[in-house]
C-alpha positions, -999 to +999 in steps of 0.1 A: -274+518+253-280+555+259-308+559+284-319+593+270-322+578+235-342+549+249-365+572+268-371+593+236-379+561+216-404+551+243-420+585+241-421+584+203-437+550+202-462+561+229-470+593+209-475+573+177-498+548+194-518+576+209-521+593+175-535+560+161-558+558+191-543+524+201-555+508+233-554+471+239-577+474+270-548+470+294-528+502+298-501+485+319-496+459+292-494+486+266-468+505+286-448+473+290-450+466+253-439+501+244-408+498+266-400+464+251-405+476+216-383+507+222-355+483+234-360+462+204-359+492+180-328+506+196-310+472+194-321+467+158-309+502+148-278+504+170-255+510+139-280+530+119-266+562+104-293+587+112-277+611+088-287+587+060-320+573+074-351+593+083-357+584+120-393+596+120-403+574+090-385+543+105-400+547+140-435+552+125-432+521+103-418+501+132-445+512+155-473+507+130-461+471+124-460+464+162-495+478+167-509+458+139-492+426+152-505+432+187-541+434+175-540+400+158 
């Protein structure tokens, strides 16, 4: 997996979480989750053709689902 792409995905997930004012109460756990989620997103979308799929829409939906799940 491309390290740069993974780092960009972590940054995107973190940015989206910040926009949504997400905070579980444990910042270290949140960071760990964001890294884990970024790895998961990259693995799930390894073969995605980004010329055909809107990355921004997909990463936002993915992150929103993860944030919702983590608050349950």
